[in-house]
C-alpha positions in Angstrom: 50.5 124.2 -39.8 47.1 123.1 -40.6 46.9 121.0 -43.7 51.1 121.5 -44.2 53.6 118.7 -44.2 54.1 118.4 -40.8 57.9 117.0 -41.4 58.3 120.9 -42.7 57.8 124.6 -41.7 58.0 127.9 -43.6 60.8 130.1 -42.5 61.6 133.8 -43.5 65.7 133.5 -44.3 67.7 136.2 -45.4 70.5 135.2 -47.6 72.6 137.9 -48.4 71.8 141.9 -49.9 68.2 141.9 -51.0 67.4 138.1 -50.7 64.8 137.4 -49.1 63.6 134.1 -49.3 60.2 131.7 -48.0 61.6 128.4 -47.9 60.5 125.0 -46.5 62.4 123.5 -43.9 62.7 120.7 -41.5 60.5 121.0 -38.3 62.8 121.3 -35.2 62.4 118.6 -32.3 63.2 119.7 -29.1 65.7 117.9 -26.6 66.5 117.6 -22.9 65.1 121.1 -21.5 63.8 122.7 -24.5 60.4 123.9 -25.6 59.2 123.6 -28.9 56.9 127.1 -30.0 54.1 126.9 -32.7 54.5 130.7 -34.0 51.6 132.5 -34.6 52.9 136.3 -34.4 56.3 137.9 -35.4 57.2 141.5 -35.3 59.8 142.9 -38.3 62.4 144.9 -36.5 65.0 147.1 -37.7 67.8 144.7 -37.3 65.5 142.3 -39.4 65.4 145.1 -42.4 69.3 146.0 -42.0 70.0 142.2 -42.7 67.4 141.8 -46.1 68.4 145.3 -47.5 72.5 144.9 -46.3 73.8 141.8 -45.4 74.5 143.4 -42.5 73.7 144.6 -39.0 76.8 147.3 -38.4 79.7 145.2 -37.7 77.9 141.7 -38.2 77.5 140.7 -42.1 75.5 137.1 -43.2 78.4 134.4 -43.3 75.6 131.8 -43.5 72.0 132.0 -44.9 69.9 132.8 -41.5 66.1 132.6 -40.6 65.2 136.3 -39.3 63.1 137.0 -36.3 63.3 137.4 -32.2 59.9 139.1 -31.7 57.7 136.5 -32.0 55.0 135.0 -29.9 53.1 131.4 -30.1 51.8 128.1 -28.1 53.5 125.5 -26.7 53.8 122.8 -29.3 55.8 120.1 -27.2 58.6 120.1 -24.4 61.8 117.8 -24.7 61.9 114.7 -22.7 62.4 115.1 -18.9 61.5 119.0 -19.3 59.3 121.2 -17.3 56.8 123.3 -19.1 53.7 124.7 -19.4 51.6 122.2 -21.2 50.9 122.4 -24.9 48.1 124.7 -26.3 49.4 127.4 -23.1 50.3 131.3 -25.3 54.0 132.1 -24.3 56.6 134.8 -25.5 59.7 134.1 -26.0 62.7 135.5 -24.3 65.3 136.0 -27.6 68.6 136.5 -25.3 70.6 133.4 -24.4 73.9 134.4 -22.0 76.6 132.4 -21.0 75.4 133.5 -16.7 79.1 133.0 -15.8 80.8 136.5 -16.8 81.0 139.5 -14.6 78.4 141.0 -16.6 75.6 138.1 -16.2 76.7 137.7 -12.2 76.4 141.5 -11.9 72.7 141.2 -13.3 73.6 142.8 -16.5 72.3 139.7 -19.1 72.1 141.8 -21.4 75.4 143.1 -21.9 76.4 139.1 -21.2 80.0 138.8 -23.0 79.7 135.8 -24.5 75.4 136.4 -25.9 73.4 134.8 -28.2 70.3 136.8 -30.0 67.7 135.1 -31.8 68.7 135.9 -35.4 71.7 137.2 -35.1 74.7 137.1 -37.6 76.7 138.2 -34.3 78.0 134.5 -33.7 79.5 131.9 -36.4 77.4 130.0 -36.8 74.4 132.1 -36.3 71.7 131.9 -33.8 69.4 130.9 -36.1 65.8 133.8 -35.4 62.2 133.1 -35.4 60.4 134.0 -38.4 59.3 130.5 -38.6 56.3 128.2 -37.9 58.2 126.0 -34.9 61.1 127.8 -32.8 63.0 125.1 -30.0 64.4 126.9 -27.2 65.1 126.2 -24.3 62.1 126.4 -21.4 63.7 128.9 -19.3 63.5 131.5 -22.0 59.0 130.6 -22.4 56.7 132.9 -20.7 53.4 132.1 -20.7 50.9 134.7 -21.5 49.0 137.0 -19.1 45.1 135.6 -18.8 43.7 137.5 -21.7 46.5 139.1 -23.7 46.2 139.2 -27.0 48.3 137.4 -28.6 48.9 139.9 -31.2 49.5 142.6 -28.8 52.4 140.1 -26.7 53.7 140.2 -30.2 55.1 143.6 -29.4 56.5 142.8 -25.9 59.9 142.2 -26.9 60.5 146.0 -28.4 58.5 146.9 -25.5 61.1 145.7 -22.7 63.9 147.5 -25.1 61.5 150.5 -24.6 60.8 149.7 -21.0 65.1 149.0 -20.3 65.5 152.8 -21.5 63.2 154.2 -19.5 64.5 152.1 -16.5 68.1 153.7 -17.5 66.5 157.6 -17.2 65.9 156.7 -13.6 62.7 158.6 -12.0 60.8 160.0 -15.0 57.6 160.9 -13.2 56.8 164.8 -13.6 59.5 165.2 -15.7 59.7 167.1 -19.0 61.3 164.4 -21.5 62.6 164.3 -25.0 62.2 161.7 -27.4 64.0 161.7 -30.9 62.6 159.6 -33.2 59.1 158.0 -33.7 59.3 154.6 -35.1 58.6 151.6 -33.3 61.0 151.4 -30.5 60.6 155.5 -30.1 56.5 155.3 -29.6 57.0 152.2 -27.3 59.3 154.7 -25.2 56.6 157.3 -25.1 54.1 154.4 -23.7 56.5 152.9 -21.2 57.0 157.0 -20.2 53.4 157.4 -20.2 53.2 154.6 -18.0 56.0 155.9 -15.4 54.6 158.9 -15.1 56.2 161.2 -16.9 54.6 164.4 -17.1 55.4 166.0 -20.9 56.6 164.0 -23.7 58.2 165.9 -26.8 58.8 163.7 -29.7 60.8 164.7 -32.9 60.5 162.7 -36.2 61.2 163.6 -40.3 57.5 162.1 -40.8 54.1 163.0 -40.0 52.2 159.4 -39.8 54.8 158.2 -36.9 54.9 161.5 -34.7 50.5 160.8 -35.2 50.7 157.3 -34.0 53.3 158.9 -31.1 50.6 161.5 -30.5 47.9 158.3 -29.6 50.4 156.2 -26.9 51.3 159.3 -25.0 53.3 162.1 -26.7 52.3 165.6 -24.9 53.9 167.5 -28.2 55.5 166.6 -31.6 57.7 168.1 -33.5 58.1 167.3 -37.5 62.3 167.7 -38.5 62.4 169.5 -41.4 59.3 171.9 -40.8 61.2 174.1 -39.3 59.7 173.8 -35.8 62.2 172.4 -34.9 64.3 175.3 -33.8 62.7 175.7 -30.7 64.2 172.6 -29.3 67.0 174.3 -27.8 65.2 176.3 -25.6 62.8 172.9 -24.4 65.5 172.4 -21.4 64.0 169.2 -21.1 65.2 167.0 -17.9 65.4 163.6 -19.8 66.2 163.3 -23.5 66.1 159.7 -24.9 67.8 159.0 -28.5 65.8 156.6 -30.1 66.4 156.8 -33.7 69.8 155.8 -34.2 70.9 159.0 -36.1 73.8 161.1 -34.9 71.5 163.9 -35.6 69.3 162.4 -33.3 72.0 162.6 -30.2 73.0 165.8 -31.5 69.2 167.0 -30.9 69.0 165.4 -27.4 72.1 167.1 -26.4 71.0 170.1 -27.0 67.3 169.5 -26.0 67.9 169.3 -22.3 68.6 171.6 -19.7 71.8 171.7 -18.0 72.3 169.0 -15.8 70.4 166.8 -17.6 70.4 163.6 -18.8 70.4 162.1 -22.5 70.0 158.1 -22.5 71.4 156.4 -26.1 68.9 153.7 -27.2 69.1 153.5 -31.3 72.4 152.2 -32.1 74.2 154.5 -34.6 76.1 153.4 -38.1 79.7 151.6 -37.3 82.6 153.3 -36.6 82.9 156.5 -34.4 80.2 158.7 -33.9 80.9 162.9 -33.5 79.3 164.1 -30.1 79.3 167.3 -29.1 81.8 166.6 -26.2 82.1 170.1 -25.0 78.4 170.3 -24.7 78.6 167.9 -22.7 81.1 168.7 -20.2 80.2 172.6 -20.3 76.4 171.6 -19.5 77.3 168.8 -17.3 75.2 166.5 -19.1 74.9 163.0 -18.5 75.1 160.7 -21.2 73.9 156.6 -20.4 73.8 153.9 -22.7 70.7 151.5 -23.0 71.1 148.3 -24.7 68.3 145.7 -24.9 66.5 144.2 -21.6 67.0 141.3 -19.3 64.6 141.1 -16.8 62.0 143.6 -18.4 60.2 141.4 -20.5 58.0 139.8 -17.5 57.2 143.4 -16.4 55.8 144.4 -20.0 53.8 141.2 -20.5 51.6 141.5 -17.4 51.6 145.8 -18.1 50.4 145.0 -21.7 47.7 142.4 -19.9 46.9 145.3 -17.3 45.9 147.9 -19.2 49.1 150.5 -18.5 51.1 150.1 -21.6 48.6 150.7 -24.6 50.3 150.1 -27.7 47.7 149.1 -30.0 48.5 151.9 -32.2 51.8 150.6 -32.7 50.8 147.6 -34.7 50.0 149.0 -38.1 49.4 146.1 -40.0 50.0 142.3 -39.9 50.5 140.2 -43.0 50.2 136.6 -43.9 53.5 135.1 -43.8 53.5 134.0 -47.4 53.4 137.3 -48.0 56.2 138.2 -46.3 58.6 140.4 -48.8 55.3 142.8 -49.0 55.7 143.0 -45.3 59.0 143.7 -44.9 59.2 146.2 -47.7 56.2 148.0 -45.9 58.1 148.2 -42.5 60.8 150.1 -44.3 58.8 152.3 -45.2 58.3 155.2 -42.0 55.8 157.0 -44.3 53.3 154.1 -44.5 53.8 151.8 -41.2 55.1 151.7 -37.5 55.4 148.4 -36.4 54.4 145.2 -38.9 53.8 141.7 -38.2 53.7 138.7 -39.7 50.9 136.0 -38.9 52.2 132.6 -39.0 49.0 131.1 -38.7 47.9 127.9 -36.3 45.4 127.1 -33.8 
């Protein structure tokens, strides 16, 4: 916010389908138990793209202007009165999830499936939960996580989607020495590959419809790739993988997983499918004795991911393909929406 009116800040706001604006908004002040974070980088996620292009994510439709963004890192600006928090200037990541802490899911240590949850930059509630694509973000102090010493904030900006991938690999169980199929080489799919490599998977086959994301997947650990539509995908049914992780959010990808795992194998559903009921090859699930489990967001994996990023176990540099100033947010969103030209696109809010 250098050389700017200290009473206002920039925010990337979705007003409806195709209506994305960079607005001036009042700078929020932290109250008791809260911390104000000066945002440096924000990663554009698929949900942000859906709000921009369609005005909705699944059943969650925009009913008021929404500040987008939940993949954010920055520095502590100030803490609210009487709040224990890292000192000003501390580099931090922000956990985007607000769980109730009281429901049966929270009490079972499954805060990611909380019955009364809120998520940064989400229209699931009304009023909406405003997001982190702003110069200043105020959040509860417990959701501010100091970055490990030496971790580049540019890489830390990938921690939130990497935690989604880390959780999916955890849902798959012990992957050491296993053969794994990953459908979809978008940012999440590529981060799943990196997490699988860190967890000791022996072989990782990745599918996608574009060559560019498959090249990124190879850089982060894929042992083989298959471009869907090239004719090479016919051999996937003979792959007989131990585990398949569906990260494309496409029903065809789920079908590929069902037939790409061996009998008795495990399919992890990660990519959110289109709204409504999706046809599934149920007979194949039954006769091949497959296990199908879901994976939704993450809980405390963000702490683990930050450590893995810092110590090099999770090499995600190739996933970040573009960094644009927030003044060019619309260009950044257009780039992020084109998988042939980008993987993960970051917005740079500047700052010290």
